[in-house]
N, C-alpha and C positions, 0 to 999 in steps of 0.2 A: 468254193467261195463262201458257202454258208459257214464252214468251219473257220475260215479266216476272219469273217465278220464276227462270229461268236467269240473267237479268241481275242480279237481286238477290243471287243466290248468288255470282256472279262478283264483284260489287261488294264483298260482305262478305268474300270470300276475299282480294281486294286490300287491303282495309282491315285485316284481321288480319295480313297479311304486312307491311304498312307499319308497323303498330304494333309488330310483333316486331322489325323492323329498327331502329325508333326506340328501343326498349327496349335492344337490343343496343348501339347507339351510345351510349346514355346510360350503360350499365354500363361500357363501355370508357372513356368520358370520366371516369367517377366513380372508376375504378381508379387508385390512386396510382402515380406513376411510381417507378422504381427510385431515382433520385437523391433524391427527397423522402423515401423510406423510409430511405435511408442517412443523410441529414441528421438525420432524427428519431431514429434509433438512436444516432448519435454524440452528439447533444445530451442524450439520456437517459443515456448512459454518462458524459458530463462531469458531469451533475447528480448521479449516484450517487457518483462519485469525490469531488466537492466535498463532498457530505454526509458521506462517510467521513472525509475529512481534517478537517472541522469537528468531528465527534464525537471523533476522536483528540485534537485540540487541546484540546477542552473537558475530556476525561478527564485530560489532562496537567495542565491548570490546576487541576482539582479535587483531584488527588492530590499536588500539590507541597507540600512542607513550607513553613510560613510562620513568621515571627517568629524568636524566639531559638533554636528547635529546628532551624531550617533549616541552620545552620552548626555545630551542636553535635557531630555525629558525621560522620566521614569515613573511608572505607576507603582505607588507604594502600597496602596490598599484599595479595595473596592467591595461594596456590599449592595445587595438589592434591597430597595425599600418599597418596591411595588412590582407589578408584573413586568413593566417595561422601564422602570425608573431605577437609577443607581446613584449612589454617592461614591465619588472617587477621590482619592488623595493622590495628587500628581506632584512629583518633586521637580522643581525647575531651579537649577543651581543650588542655592542654600535656602530656598523658600519652598514651603509646601502649599499648594493650592487645593482647597476643598471645593470640589465641583459637583453640582447636581446635573445629572445627565438623563435626559428624556428623549423620546423620538423627535428628532428635528430641533432640539434645543439643548444648549449647554449653558449653565448658569454658575457664576462664581459665588460660592457661599461664604468662604472665608479665606484669608491669607495668613498663614502662621509660619514662624521660623522653623527651620528643620529640627526635628526631634530625634534623640537617639533611639535606635530601634530596640525594642524589647526582645530578649531571647525567647524563642518558643520553648515550651516545657519539653525537656528531654524524656522520652519514654524508654524504658528498658527494653532491649531487644530480647525476644523469646527465641530460644534456640530450636525448639521443635514443637510440633503440634501437641504432644502429650503434656508438655509444660504449660502451654497456652490453655489447655483444657483444665489443668489443675488450678491455675490462677483464676480462671473464670469461675470455677466451683467455689474457690475461697471467697470471692467477692459476694457470692449469694449467701 
């Protein structure tokens, strides 16, 4: 009887050890690998960025002016005259309005007919950094 109990105890010990090893092997096999985790993370990042750009595009489309009002006003020029004050030239049809803009206040300074736009000075394009450095040294 003692041998039967001892053999049953030994058999149950081996069985519990075998089941523990099998569970350990199953948990190792079930653990995701590093590469699959990285792929999953990058796919989630791409998904979030795509959603962000889609929302920004939709916001731009919803806030864009449409119809006749789309081309009615145009800011021609603006310059700061103080820390929070600006002088702005706004084109309305064939008239330019010179406006003084301050926090909480917009004042009409002048109304002038539309002027032809002056061409900005064209600067020569420099092909490479060494040419740019040579031009810079020539100016000094």
